[in-house]
mmCIF file of the N, C-alpha and C atoms, coordinates in Angstrom:
data_MODEL
# 
_entry.id   MODEL 
# 
loop_
_atom_site.group_PDB 
_atom_site.id 
_atom_site.type_symbol 
_atom_site.label_atom_id 
_atom_site.label_alt_id 
_atom_site.label_comp_id 
_atom_site.label_asym_id 
_atom_site.label_entity_id 
_atom_site.label_seq_id 
_atom_site.pdbx_PDB_ins_code 
_atom_site.Cartn_x 
_atom_site.Cartn_y 
_atom_site.Cartn_z 
_atom_site.occupancy 
_atom_site.B_iso_or_equiv 
_atom_site.pdbx_formal_charge 
_atom_site.auth_seq_id 
_atom_site.auth_comp_id 
_atom_site.auth_asym_id 
_atom_site.auth_atom_id 
_atom_site.pdbx_PDB_model_num 
ATOM 1   N N  . MET A 1 1  ? 0.841   -1.199 -0.003 1.00 0.00 ? 1  MET A N  1 
ATOM 2   C CA . MET A 1 1  ? 0.024   -0.014 -0.001 1.00 0.00 ? 1  MET A CA 1 
ATOM 3   C C  . MET A 1 1  ? 0.850   1.185  0.004  1.00 0.00 ? 1  MET A C  1 
ATOM 4   N N  . ARG A 1 2  ? 0.588   2.122  -0.851 1.00 0.00 ? 2  ARG A N  1 
ATOM 5   C CA . ARG A 1 2  ? 1.513   3.297  -1.126 1.00 0.00 ? 2  ARG A CA 1 
ATOM 6   C C  . ARG A 1 2  ? 1.026   4.601  -0.510 1.00 0.00 ? 2  ARG A C  1 
ATOM 7   N N  . TYR A 1 3  ? -0.208  4.702  -0.363 1.00 0.00 ? 3  TYR A N  1 
ATOM 8   C CA . TYR A 1 3  ? -0.850  5.939  0.075  1.00 0.00 ? 3  TYR A CA 1 
ATOM 9   C C  . TYR A 1 3  ? -1.535  5.915  1.412  1.00 0.00 ? 3  TYR A C  1 
ATOM 10  N N  . LEU A 1 4  ? -1.622  7.011  2.089  1.00 0.00 ? 4  LEU A N  1 
ATOM 11  C CA . LEU A 1 4  ? -2.330  7.156  3.320  1.00 0.00 ? 4  LEU A CA 1 
ATOM 12  C C  . LEU A 1 4  ? -3.507  8.190  3.035  1.00 0.00 ? 4  LEU A C  1 
ATOM 13  N N  . ALA A 1 5  ? -4.794  7.763  3.183  1.00 0.00 ? 5  ALA A N  1 
ATOM 14  C CA . ALA A 1 5  ? -5.852  8.659  3.242  1.00 0.00 ? 5  ALA A CA 1 
ATOM 15  C C  . ALA A 1 5  ? -6.127  9.091  4.513  1.00 0.00 ? 5  ALA A C  1 
ATOM 16  N N  . ILE A 1 6  ? -6.093  10.410 4.857  1.00 0.00 ? 6  ILE A N  1 
ATOM 17  C CA . ILE A 1 6  ? -6.221  10.977 6.250  1.00 0.00 ? 6  ILE A CA 1 
ATOM 18  C C  . ILE A 1 6  ? -7.447  11.847 6.392  1.00 0.00 ? 6  ILE A C  1 
ATOM 19  N N  . ASN A 1 7  ? -8.114  11.624 7.462  1.00 0.00 ? 7  ASN A N  1 
ATOM 20  C CA . ASN A 1 7  ? -9.193  12.495 7.771  1.00 0.00 ? 7  ASN A CA 1 
ATOM 21  C C  . ASN A 1 7  ? -9.150  12.787 9.354  1.00 0.00 ? 7  ASN A C  1 
ATOM 22  N N  . ILE A 1 8  ? -9.559  14.125 9.702  1.00 0.00 ? 8  ILE A N  1 
ATOM 23  C CA . ILE A 1 8  ? -9.478  14.607 11.054 1.00 0.00 ? 8  ILE A CA 1 
ATOM 24  C C  . ILE A 1 8  ? -10.857 15.186 11.338 1.00 0.00 ? 8  ILE A C  1 
ATOM 25  N N  . ASN A 1 9  ? -11.341 14.705 12.567 1.00 0.00 ? 9  ASN A N  1 
ATOM 26  C CA . ASN A 1 9  ? -12.542 15.459 13.147 1.00 0.00 ? 9  ASN A CA 1 
ATOM 27  C C  . ASN A 1 9  ? -12.171 16.183 14.330 1.00 0.00 ? 9  ASN A C  1 
ATOM 28  N N  . TYR A 1 10 ? -11.930 17.467 14.148 1.00 0.00 ? 10 TYR A N  1 
ATOM 29  C CA . TYR A 1 10 ? -11.434 18.302 15.295 1.00 0.00 ? 10 TYR A CA 1 
ATOM 30  C C  . TYR A 1 10 ? -12.431 18.430 16.467 1.00 0.00 ? 10 TYR A C  1 
ATOM 31  N N  . GLU A 1 11 ? -13.710 18.433 15.991 1.00 0.00 ? 11 GLU A N  1 
ATOM 32  C CA . GLU A 1 11 ? -14.761 18.501 17.062 1.00 0.00 ? 11 GLU A CA 1 
ATOM 33  C C  . GLU A 1 11 ? -14.810 17.457 18.003 1.00 0.00 ? 11 GLU A C  1 
ATOM 34  N N  . LEU A 1 12 ? -14.518 16.137 17.519 1.00 0.00 ? 12 LEU A N  1 
ATOM 35  C CA . LEU A 1 12 ? -14.423 15.020 18.359 1.00 0.00 ? 12 LEU A CA 1 
ATOM 36  C C  . LEU A 1 12 ? -12.930 14.725 18.840 1.00 0.00 ? 12 LEU A C  1 
ATOM 37  N N  . ASP A 1 13 ? -12.011 15.472 18.364 1.00 0.00 ? 13 ASP A N  1 
ATOM 38  C CA . ASP A 1 13 ? -10.604 15.279 18.590 1.00 0.00 ? 13 ASP A CA 1 
ATOM 39  C C  . ASP A 1 13 ? -10.113 13.823 18.261 1.00 0.00 ? 13 ASP A C  1 
ATOM 40  N N  . GLN A 1 14 ? -10.539 13.372 17.002 1.00 0.00 ? 14 GLN A N  1 
ATOM 41  C CA . GLN A 1 14 ? -10.266 12.054 16.527 1.00 0.00 ? 14 GLN A CA 1 
ATOM 42  C C  . GLN A 1 14 ? -9.718  12.198 15.059 1.00 0.00 ? 14 GLN A C  1 
ATOM 43  N N  . ASP A 1 15 ? -8.852  11.165 14.775 1.00 0.00 ? 15 ASP A N  1 
ATOM 44  C CA . ASP A 1 15 ? -8.321  11.212 13.368 1.00 0.00 ? 15 ASP A CA 1 
ATOM 45  C C  . ASP A 1 15 ? -8.217  9.718  12.982 1.00 0.00 ? 15 ASP A C  1 
ATOM 46  N N  . TRP A 1 16 ? -8.322  9.621  11.633 1.00 0.00 ? 16 TRP A N  1 
ATOM 47  C CA . TRP A 1 16 ? -8.158  8.318  10.990 1.00 0.00 ? 16 TRP A CA 1 
ATOM 48  C C  . TRP A 1 16 ? -7.297  8.350  9.802  1.00 0.00 ? 16 TRP A C  1 
ATOM 49  N N  . TYR A 1 17 ? -6.666  7.204  9.498  1.00 0.00 ? 17 TYR A N  1 
ATOM 50  C CA . TYR A 1 17 ? -5.993  7.047  8.207  1.00 0.00 ? 17 TYR A CA 1 
ATOM 51  C C  . TYR A 1 17 ? -6.273  5.614  7.715  1.00 0.00 ? 17 TYR A C  1 
ATOM 52  N N  . CYS A 1 18 ? -6.145  5.529  6.410  1.00 0.00 ? 18 CYS A N  1 
ATOM 53  C CA . CYS A 1 18 ? -6.334  4.195  5.805  1.00 0.00 ? 18 CYS A CA 1 
ATOM 54  C C  . CYS A 1 18 ? -5.208  4.030  4.714  1.00 0.00 ? 18 CYS A C  1 
ATOM 55  N N  . LYS A 1 19 ? -4.533  2.893  4.755  1.00 0.00 ? 19 LYS A N  1 
ATOM 56  C CA . LYS A 1 19 ? -3.531  2.575  3.736  1.00 0.00 ? 19 LYS A CA 1 
ATOM 57  C C  . LYS A 1 19 ? -4.227  2.128  2.470  1.00 0.00 ? 19 LYS A C  1 
ATOM 58  N N  . CYS A 1 20 ? -3.797  2.749  1.320  1.00 0.00 ? 20 CYS A N  1 
ATOM 59  C CA . CYS A 1 20 ? -4.509  2.569  0.085  1.00 0.00 ? 20 CYS A CA 1 
ATOM 60  C C  . CYS A 1 20 ? -3.473  2.240  -0.963 1.00 0.00 ? 20 CYS A C  1 
ATOM 61  N N  . ALA A 1 21 ? -3.846  1.361  -2.017 1.00 0.00 ? 21 ALA A N  1 
ATOM 62  C CA . ALA A 1 21 ? -2.967  0.993  -3.101 1.00 0.00 ? 21 ALA A CA 1 
ATOM 63  C C  . ALA A 1 21 ? -2.912  2.069  -4.143 1.00 0.00 ? 21 ALA A C  1 
ATOM 64  N N  . THR A 1 22 ? -3.995  2.778  -4.320 1.00 0.00 ? 22 THR A N  1 
ATOM 65  C CA . THR A 1 22 ? -4.092  3.867  -5.429 1.00 0.00 ? 22 THR A CA 1 
ATOM 66  C C  . THR A 1 22 ? -4.724  5.087  -4.843 1.00 0.00 ? 22 THR A C  1 
ATOM 67  N N  . VAL A 1 23 ? -4.561  6.156  -5.524 1.00 0.00 ? 23 VAL A N  1 
ATOM 68  C CA . VAL A 1 23 ? -5.208  7.391  -5.180 1.00 0.00 ? 23 VAL A CA 1 
ATOM 69  C C  . VAL A 1 23 ? -6.787  7.270  -5.325 1.00 0.00 ? 23 VAL A C  1 
ATOM 70  N N  . LEU A 1 24 ? -7.262  6.595  -6.260 1.00 0.00 ? 24 LEU A N  1 
ATOM 71  C CA . LEU A 1 24 ? -8.707  6.252  -6.357 1.00 0.00 ? 24 LEU A CA 1 
ATOM 72  C C  . LEU A 1 24 ? -9.193  5.479  -5.195 1.00 0.00 ? 24 LEU A C  1 
ATOM 73  N N  . ASP A 1 25 ? -8.374  4.557  -4.557 1.00 0.00 ? 25 ASP A N  1 
ATOM 74  C CA . ASP A 1 25 ? -8.806  3.900  -3.375 1.00 0.00 ? 25 ASP A CA 1 
ATOM 75  C C  . ASP A 1 25 ? -8.941  4.803  -2.261 1.00 0.00 ? 25 ASP A C  1 
ATOM 76  N N  . CYS A 1 26 ? -8.055  5.956  -2.220 1.00 0.00 ? 26 CYS A N  1 
ATOM 77  C CA . CYS A 1 26 ? -8.105  6.881  -1.166 1.00 0.00 ? 26 CYS A CA 1 
ATOM 78  C C  . CYS A 1 26 ? -9.540  7.659  -1.236 1.00 0.00 ? 26 CYS A C  1 
ATOM 79  N N  . TYR A 1 27 ? -9.857  7.999  -2.450 1.00 0.00 ? 27 TYR A N  1 
ATOM 80  C CA . TYR A 1 27 ? -11.200 8.720  -2.623 1.00 0.00 ? 27 TYR A CA 1 
ATOM 81  C C  . TYR A 1 27 ? -12.310 7.771  -2.310 1.00 0.00 ? 27 TYR A C  1 
ATOM 82  N N  . SER A 1 28 ? -12.252 6.513  -2.702 1.00 0.00 ? 28 SER A N  1 
ATOM 83  C CA . SER A 1 28 ? -13.325 5.628  -2.329 1.00 0.00 ? 28 SER A CA 1 
ATOM 84  C C  . SER A 1 28 ? -13.400 5.435  -0.780 1.00 0.00 ? 28 SER A C  1 
ATOM 85  N N  . TYR A 1 29 ? -12.250 5.414  -0.072 1.00 0.00 ? 29 TYR A N  1 
ATOM 86  C CA . TYR A 1 29 ? -12.244 5.377  1.382  1.00 0.00 ? 29 TYR A CA 1 
ATOM 87  C C  . TYR A 1 29 ? -13.018 6.692  1.855  1.00 0.00 ? 29 TYR A C  1 
ATOM 88  N N  . PHE A 1 30 ? -12.611 7.801  1.383  1.00 0.00 ? 30 PHE A N  1 
ATOM 89  C CA . PHE A 1 30 ? -13.218 8.995  1.818  1.00 0.00 ? 30 PHE A CA 1 
ATOM 90  C C  . PHE A 1 30 ? -14.731 8.997  1.593  1.00 0.00 ? 30 PHE A C  1 
ATOM 91  N N  . ASP A 1 31 ? -15.127 8.452  0.396  1.00 0.00 ? 31 ASP A N  1 
ATOM 92  C CA . ASP A 1 31 ? -16.576 8.401  0.104  1.00 0.00 ? 31 ASP A CA 1 
ATOM 93  C C  . ASP A 1 31 ? -17.279 7.526  0.973  1.00 0.00 ? 31 ASP A C  1 
ATOM 94  N N  . SER A 1 32 ? -16.569 6.537  1.608  1.00 0.00 ? 32 SER A N  1 
ATOM 95  C CA . SER A 1 32 ? -17.267 5.552  2.461  1.00 0.00 ? 32 SER A CA 1 
ATOM 96  C C  . SER A 1 32 ? -17.517 5.981  3.922  1.00 0.00 ? 32 SER A C  1 
ATOM 97  N N  . LEU A 1 33 ? -16.860 7.192  4.237  1.00 0.00 ? 33 LEU A N  1 
ATOM 98  C CA . LEU A 1 33 ? -17.027 7.634  5.662  1.00 0.00 ? 33 LEU A CA 1 
ATOM 99  C C  . LEU A 1 33 ? -18.333 8.405  5.866  1.00 0.00 ? 33 LEU A C  1 
ATOM 100 N N  . GLY A 1 34 ? -18.743 8.352  7.134  1.00 0.00 ? 34 GLY A N  1 
ATOM 101 C CA . GLY A 1 34 ? -19.892 9.072  7.504  1.00 0.00 ? 34 GLY A CA 1 
ATOM 102 C C  . GLY A 1 34 ? -19.480 10.427 8.064  1.00 0.00 ? 34 GLY A C  1 
ATOM 103 N N  . PRO A 1 35 ? -20.450 11.265 8.335  1.00 0.00 ? 35 PRO A N  1 
ATOM 104 C CA . PRO A 1 35 ? -20.189 12.656 8.833  1.00 0.00 ? 35 PRO A CA 1 
ATOM 105 C C  . PRO A 1 35 ? -19.425 12.688 10.105 1.00 0.00 ? 35 PRO A C  1 
ATOM 106 N N  . GLY A 1 36 ? -19.462 11.751 10.944 1.00 0.00 ? 36 GLY A N  1 
ATOM 107 C CA . GLY A 1 36 ? -18.766 11.735 12.255 1.00 0.00 ? 36 GLY A CA 1 
ATOM 108 C C  . GLY A 1 36 ? -17.301 11.443 12.016 1.00 0.00 ? 36 GLY A C  1 
ATOM 109 N N  . HIS A 1 37 ? -16.869 11.068 10.847 1.00 0.00 ? 37 HIS A N  1 
ATOM 110 C CA . HIS A 1 37 ? -15.366 10.878 10.685 1.00 0.00 ? 37 HIS A CA 1 
ATOM 111 C C  . HIS A 1 37 ? -14.642 12.138 10.262 1.00 0.00 ? 37 HIS A C  1 
ATOM 112 N N  . GLY A 1 38 ? -15.365 13.185 10.080 1.00 0.00 ? 38 GLY A N  1 
ATOM 113 C CA . GLY A 1 38 ? -14.743 14.421 9.746  1.00 0.00 ? 38 GLY A CA 1 
ATOM 114 C C  . GLY A 1 38 ? -14.454 14.547 8.240  1.00 0.00 ? 38 GLY A C  1 
ATOM 115 N N  . PRO A 1 39 ? -13.942 15.697 7.811  1.00 0.00 ? 39 PRO A N  1 
ATOM 116 C CA . PRO A 1 39 ? -13.736 15.957 6.342  1.00 0.00 ? 39 PRO A CA 1 
ATOM 117 C C  . PRO A 1 39 ? -12.421 15.181 5.817  1.00 0.00 ? 39 PRO A C  1 
ATOM 118 N N  . ARG A 1 40 ? -12.393 15.061 4.515  1.00 0.00 ? 40 ARG A N  1 
ATOM 119 C CA . ARG A 1 40 ? -11.180 14.595 3.887  1.00 0.00 ? 40 ARG A CA 1 
ATOM 120 C C  . ARG A 1 40 ? -10.091 15.639 4.239  1.00 0.00 ? 40 ARG A C  1 
ATOM 121 N N  . THR A 1 41 ? -8.874  15.089 4.633  1.00 0.00 ? 41 THR A N  1 
ATOM 122 C CA . THR A 1 41 ? -7.894  16.105 5.045  1.00 0.00 ? 41 THR A CA 1 
ATOM 123 C C  . THR A 1 41 ? -6.690  15.997 4.167  1.00 0.00 ? 41 THR A C  1 
ATOM 124 N N  . ALA A 1 42 ? -6.187  14.837 3.832  1.00 0.00 ? 42 ALA A N  1 
ATOM 125 C CA . ALA A 1 42 ? -4.974  14.720 3.015  1.00 0.00 ? 42 ALA A CA 1 
ATOM 126 C C  . ALA A 1 42 ? -4.806  13.325 2.431  1.00 0.00 ? 42 ALA A C  1 
ATOM 127 N N  . ILE A 1 43 ? -3.982  13.311 1.327  1.00 0.00 ? 43 ILE A N  1 
ATOM 128 C CA . ILE A 1 43 ? -3.502  12.048 0.853  1.00 0.00 ? 43 ILE A CA 1 
ATOM 129 C C  . ILE A 1 43 ? -1.957  12.154 0.860  1.00 0.00 ? 43 ILE A C  1 
ATOM 130 N N  . TYR A 1 44 ? -1.361  11.162 1.496  1.00 0.00 ? 44 TYR A N  1 
ATOM 131 C CA . TYR A 1 44 ? 0.106   11.182 1.667  1.00 0.00 ? 44 TYR A CA 1 
ATOM 132 C C  . TYR A 1 44 ? 0.731   10.022 0.890  1.00 0.00 ? 44 TYR A C  1 
ATOM 133 N N  . ASP A 1 45 ? 1.770   10.223 0.106  1.00 0.00 ? 45 ASP A N  1 
ATOM 134 C CA . ASP A 1 45 ? 2.397   9.248  -0.660 1.00 0.00 ? 45 ASP A CA 1 
ATOM 135 C C  . ASP A 1 45 ? 3.636   8.686  0.114  1.00 0.00 ? 45 ASP A C  1 
ATOM 136 N N  . ILE A 1 46 ? 3.569   7.461  0.592  1.00 0.00 ? 46 ILE A N  1 
ATOM 137 C CA . ILE A 1 46 ? 4.561   6.829  1.487  1.00 0.00 ? 46 ILE A CA 1 
ATOM 138 C C  . ILE A 1 46 ? 5.889   6.708  0.806  1.00 0.00 ? 46 ILE A C  1 
ATOM 139 N N  . GLU A 1 47 ? 5.892   6.285  -0.503 1.00 0.00 ? 47 GLU A N  1 
ATOM 140 C CA . GLU A 1 47 ? 7.193   6.067  -1.146 1.00 0.00 ? 47 GLU A CA 1 
ATOM 141 C C  . GLU A 1 47 ? 7.863   7.398  -1.590 1.00 0.00 ? 47 GLU A C  1 
ATOM 142 N N  . MET A 1 48 ? 7.184   8.418  -1.904 1.00 0.00 ? 48 MET A N  1 
ATOM 143 C CA . MET A 1 48 ? 7.712   9.711  -2.131 1.00 0.00 ? 48 MET A CA 1 
ATOM 144 C C  . MET A 1 48 ? 7.941   10.627 -1.016 1.00 0.00 ? 48 MET A C  1 
ATOM 145 N N  . ASN A 1 49 ? 7.279   10.215 0.212  1.00 0.00 ? 49 ASN A N  1 
ATOM 146 C CA . ASN A 1 49 ? 7.460   10.915 1.453  1.00 0.00 ? 49 ASN A CA 1 
ATOM 147 C C  . ASN A 1 49 ? 6.928   12.385 1.293  1.00 0.00 ? 49 ASN A C  1 
ATOM 148 N N  . THR A 1 50 ? 5.768   12.503 0.638  1.00 0.00 ? 50 THR A N  1 
ATOM 149 C CA . THR A 1 50 ? 5.209   13.859 0.521  1.00 0.00 ? 50 THR A CA 1 
ATOM 150 C C  . THR A 1 50 ? 3.743   13.800 0.353  1.00 0.00 ? 50 THR A C  1 
ATOM 151 N N  . TYR A 1 51 ? 3.074   14.892 0.676  1.00 0.00 ? 51 TYR A N  1 
ATOM 152 C CA . TYR A 1 51 ? 1.624   14.971 0.435  1.00 0.00 ? 51 TYR A CA 1 
ATOM 153 C C  . TYR A 1 51 ? 1.246   15.133 -1.000 1.00 0.00 ? 51 TYR A C  1 
ATOM 154 N N  . LEU A 1 52 ? 0.348   14.401 -1.537 1.00 0.00 ? 52 LEU A N  1 
ATOM 155 C CA . LEU A 1 52 ? -0.119  14.525 -2.852 1.00 0.00 ? 52 LEU A CA 1 
ATOM 156 C C  . LEU A 1 52 ? -1.205  15.622 -2.903 1.00 0.00 ? 52 LEU A C  1 
ATOM 157 N N  . TRP A 1 53 ? -2.050  15.530 -1.829 1.00 0.00 ? 53 TRP A N  1 
ATOM 158 C CA . TRP A 1 53 ? -3.142  16.533 -1.702 1.00 0.00 ? 53 TRP A CA 1 
ATOM 159 C C  . TRP A 1 53 ? -3.455  16.872 -0.277 1.00 0.00 ? 53 TRP A C  1 
ATOM 160 N N  . ILE A 1 54 ? -3.658  18.110 -0.016 1.00 0.00 ? 54 ILE A N  1 
ATOM 161 C CA . ILE A 1 54 ? -4.034  18.485 1.276  1.00 0.00 ? 54 ILE A CA 1 
ATOM 162 C C  . ILE A 1 54 ? -5.281  19.479 1.151  1.00 0.00 ? 54 ILE A C  1 
ATOM 163 N N  . ASP A 1 55 ? -6.257  19.309 1.921  1.00 0.00 ? 55 ASP A N  1 
ATOM 164 C CA . ASP A 1 55 ? -7.410  20.177 1.972  1.00 0.00 ? 55 ASP A CA 1 
ATOM 165 C C  . ASP A 1 55 ? -6.935  21.593 2.241  1.00 0.00 ? 55 ASP A C  1 
ATOM 166 N N  . ASP A 1 56 ? -7.654  22.572 1.526  1.00 0.00 ? 56 ASP A N  1 
ATOM 167 C CA . ASP A 1 56 ? -7.177  23.939 1.625  1.00 0.00 ? 56 ASP A CA 1 
ATOM 168 C C  . ASP A 1 56 ? -7.229  24.513 3.142  1.00 0.00 ? 56 ASP A C  1 
ATOM 169 N N  . SER A 1 57 ? -8.000  23.985 3.922  1.00 0.00 ? 57 SER A N  1 
ATOM 170 C CA . SER A 1 57 ? -8.071  24.375 5.326  1.00 0.00 ? 57 SER A CA 1 
ATOM 171 C C  . SER A 1 57 ? -6.869  23.909 6.122  1.00 0.00 ? 57 SER A C  1 
ATOM 172 N N  . HIS A 1 58 ? -5.950  23.116 5.601  1.00 0.00 ? 58 HIS A N  1 
ATOM 173 C CA . HIS A 1 58 ? -4.785  22.611 6.342  1.00 0.00 ? 58 HIS A CA 1 
ATOM 174 C C  . HIS A 1 58 ? -3.582  23.129 5.580  1.00 0.00 ? 58 HIS A C  1 
ATOM 175 N N  . VAL A 1 59 ? -2.512  23.317 6.262  1.00 0.00 ? 59 VAL A N  1 
ATOM 176 C CA . VAL A 1 59 ? -1.215  23.788 5.686  1.00 0.00 ? 59 VAL A CA 1 
ATOM 177 C C  . VAL A 1 59 ? -0.277  22.668 5.886  1.00 0.00 ? 59 VAL A C  1 
ATOM 178 N N  . ARG A 1 60 ? 0.852   22.732 5.187  1.00 0.00 ? 60 ARG A N  1 
ATOM 179 C CA . ARG A 1 60 ? 1.846   21.624 5.302  1.00 0.00 ? 60 ARG A CA 1 
ATOM 180 C C  . ARG A 1 60 ? 2.555   21.675 6.660  1.00 0.00 ? 60 ARG A C  1 
ATOM 181 N N  . THR A 1 61 ? 2.382   22.703 7.492  1.00 0.00 ? 61 THR A N  1 
ATOM 182 C CA . THR A 1 61 ? 2.890   22.765 8.774  1.00 0.00 ? 61 THR A CA 1 
ATOM 183 C C  . THR A 1 61 ? 2.021   22.409 9.844  1.00 0.00 ? 61 THR A C  1 
ATOM 184 N N  . ASP A 1 62 ? 0.755   21.834 9.495  1.00 0.00 ? 62 ASP A N  1 
ATOM 185 C CA . ASP A 1 62 ? -0.111  21.336 10.491 1.00 0.00 ? 62 ASP A CA 1 
ATOM 186 C C  . ASP A 1 62 ? 0.449   20.257 11.240 1.00 0.00 ? 62 ASP A C  1 
ATOM 187 N N  . GLN A 1 63 ? 0.759   20.572 12.503 1.00 0.00 ? 63 GLN A N  1 
ATOM 188 C CA . GLN A 1 63 ? 1.437   19.596 13.451 1.00 0.00 ? 63 GLN A CA 1 
ATOM 189 C C  . GLN A 1 63 ? 0.571   18.335 13.626 1.00 0.00 ? 63 GLN A C  1 
ATOM 190 N N  . ARG A 1 64 ? -0.626  18.431 13.746 1.00 0.00 ? 64 ARG A N  1 
ATOM 191 C CA . ARG A 1 64 ? -1.491  17.230 13.959 1.00 0.00 ? 64 ARG A CA 1 
ATOM 192 C C  . ARG A 1 64 ? -1.445  16.320 12.763 1.00 0.00 ? 64 ARG A C  1 
ATOM 193 N N  . LEU A 1 65 ? -1.519  16.866 11.536 1.00 0.00 ? 65 LEU A N  1 
ATOM 194 C CA . LEU A 1 65 ? -1.501  16.142 10.361 1.00 0.00 ? 65 LEU A CA 1 
ATOM 195 C C  . LEU A 1 65 ? -0.095  15.435 10.208 1.00 0.00 ? 65 LEU A C  1 
ATOM 196 N N  . ASN A 1 66 ? 0.962   16.207 10.449 1.00 0.00 ? 66 ASN A N  1 
ATOM 197 C CA . ASN A 1 66 ? 2.295   15.618 10.433 1.00 0.00 ? 66 ASN A CA 1 
ATOM 198 C C  . ASN A 1 66 ? 2.496   14.564 11.462 1.00 0.00 ? 66 ASN A C  1 
ATOM 199 N N  . GLY A 1 67 ? 1.856   14.682 12.649 1.00 0.00 ? 67 GLY A N  1 
ATOM 200 C CA . GLY A 1 67 ? 1.914   13.688 13.630 1.00 0.00 ? 67 GLY A CA 1 
ATOM 201 C C  . GLY A 1 67 ? 1.236   12.374 13.325 1.00 0.00 ? 67 GLY A C  1 
ATOM 202 N N  . ILE A 1 68 ? 0.091   12.488 12.576 1.00 0.00 ? 68 ILE A N  1 
ATOM 203 C CA . ILE A 1 68 ? -0.650  11.364 12.075 1.00 0.00 ? 68 ILE A CA 1 
ATOM 204 C C  . ILE A 1 68 ? 0.270   10.567 11.128 1.00 0.00 ? 68 ILE A C  1 
ATOM 205 N N  . VAL A 1 69 ? 0.917   11.272 10.214 1.00 0.00 ? 69 VAL A N  1 
ATOM 206 C CA . VAL A 1 69 ? 1.709   10.607 9.152  1.00 0.00 ? 69 VAL A CA 1 
ATOM 207 C C  . VAL A 1 69 ? 2.905   9.959  9.863  1.00 0.00 ? 69 VAL A C  1 
ATOM 208 N N  . TYR A 1 70 ? 3.520   10.596 10.829 1.00 0.00 ? 70 TYR A N  1 
ATOM 209 C CA . TYR A 1 70 ? 4.718   10.122 11.514 1.00 0.00 ? 70 TYR A CA 1 
ATOM 210 C C  . TYR A 1 70 ? 4.274   8.767  12.314 1.00 0.00 ? 70 TYR A C  1 
ATOM 211 N N  . ASP A 1 71 ? 3.167   8.816  13.010 1.00 0.00 ? 71 ASP A N  1 
ATOM 212 C CA . ASP A 1 71 ? 2.737   7.604  13.750 1.00 0.00 ? 71 ASP A CA 1 
ATOM 213 C C  . ASP A 1 71 ? 2.396   6.520  12.769 1.00 0.00 ? 71 ASP A C  1 
ATOM 214 N N  . ALA A 1 72 ? 1.768   6.830  11.724 1.00 0.00 ? 72 ALA A N  1 
ATOM 215 C CA . ALA A 1 72 ? 1.443   5.825  10.650 1.00 0.00 ? 72 ALA A CA 1 
ATOM 216 C C  . ALA A 1 72 ? 2.721   5.120  10.042 1.00 0.00 ? 72 ALA A C  1 
ATOM 217 N N  . MET A 1 73 ? 3.730   5.963  9.801  1.00 0.00 ? 73 MET A N  1 
ATOM 218 C CA . MET A 1 73 ? 5.017   5.450  9.200  1.00 0.00 ? 73 MET A CA 1 
ATOM 219 C C  . MET A 1 73 ? 5.644   4.552  10.247 1.00 0.00 ? 73 MET A C  1 
ATOM 220 N N  . LYS A 1 74 ? 5.625   4.983  11.475 1.00 0.00 ? 74 LYS A N  1 
ATOM 221 C CA . LYS A 1 74 ? 6.285   4.058  12.509 1.00 0.00 ? 74 LYS A CA 1 
ATOM 222 C C  . LYS A 1 74 ? 5.564   2.691  12.534 1.00 0.00 ? 74 LYS A C  1 
ATOM 223 N N  . LYS A 1 75 ? 4.236   2.668  12.517 1.00 0.00 ? 75 LYS A N  1 
ATOM 224 C CA . LYS A 1 75 ? 3.540   1.404  12.524 1.00 0.00 ? 75 LYS A CA 1 
ATOM 225 C C  . LYS A 1 75 ? 3.807   0.539  11.249 1.00 0.00 ? 75 LYS A C  1 
ATOM 226 N N  . ILE A 1 76 ? 3.855   1.205  10.150 1.00 0.00 ? 76 ILE A N  1 
ATOM 227 C CA . ILE A 1 76 ? 4.053   0.511  8.836  1.00 0.00 ? 76 ILE A CA 1 
ATOM 228 C C  . ILE A 1 76 ? 5.443   -0.095 8.833  1.00 0.00 ? 76 ILE A C  1 
ATOM 229 N N  . SER A 1 77 ? 6.470   0.711  9.322  1.00 0.00 ? 77 SER A N  1 
ATOM 230 C CA . SER A 1 77 ? 7.878   0.242  9.397  1.00 0.00 ? 77 SER A CA 1 
ATOM 231 C C  . SER A 1 77 ? 7.968   -0.927 10.274 1.00 0.00 ? 77 SER A C  1 
ATOM 232 N N  . SER A 1 78 ? 7.248   -0.988 11.446 1.00 0.00 ? 78 SER A N  1 
ATOM 233 C CA . SER A 1 78 ? 7.345   -2.106 12.387 1.00 0.00 ? 78 SER A CA 1 
ATOM 234 C C  . SER A 1 78 ? 6.702   -3.349 11.888 1.00 0.00 ? 78 SER A C  1 
ATOM 235 N N  . GLN A 1 79 ? 5.862   -3.271 10.861 1.00 0.00 ? 79 GLN A N  1 
ATOM 236 C CA . GLN A 1 79 ? 5.065   -4.342 10.348 1.00 0.00 ? 79 GLN A CA 1 
ATOM 237 C C  . GLN A 1 79 ? 5.887   -5.036 9.148  1.00 0.00 ? 79 GLN A C  1 
ATOM 238 N N  . ILE A 1 80 ? 6.953   -4.384 8.734  1.00 0.00 ? 80 ILE A N  1 
ATOM 239 C CA . ILE A 1 80 ? 7.708   -4.868 7.594  1.00 0.00 ? 80 ILE A CA 1 
ATOM 240 C C  . ILE A 1 80 ? 8.692   -5.923 8.081  1.00 0.00 ? 80 ILE A C  1 
# 
């Protein structure tokens, strides 16, 4: 799985990510979420180590978003 689809619900102070094989899979994941999961936040490319897309309301220096990616990468690395 190459991509992380990330969404954050700031009202509930919760965040989620899903490992996806393609960018289309990321959008399918986003489409499957209910309103309680919060908005689509970002798509991160694990191999390129960069964001492919970030919602306009977030900036690349968003500490929470970067923390989600960091934690996800630690978990993925430990599973290899």
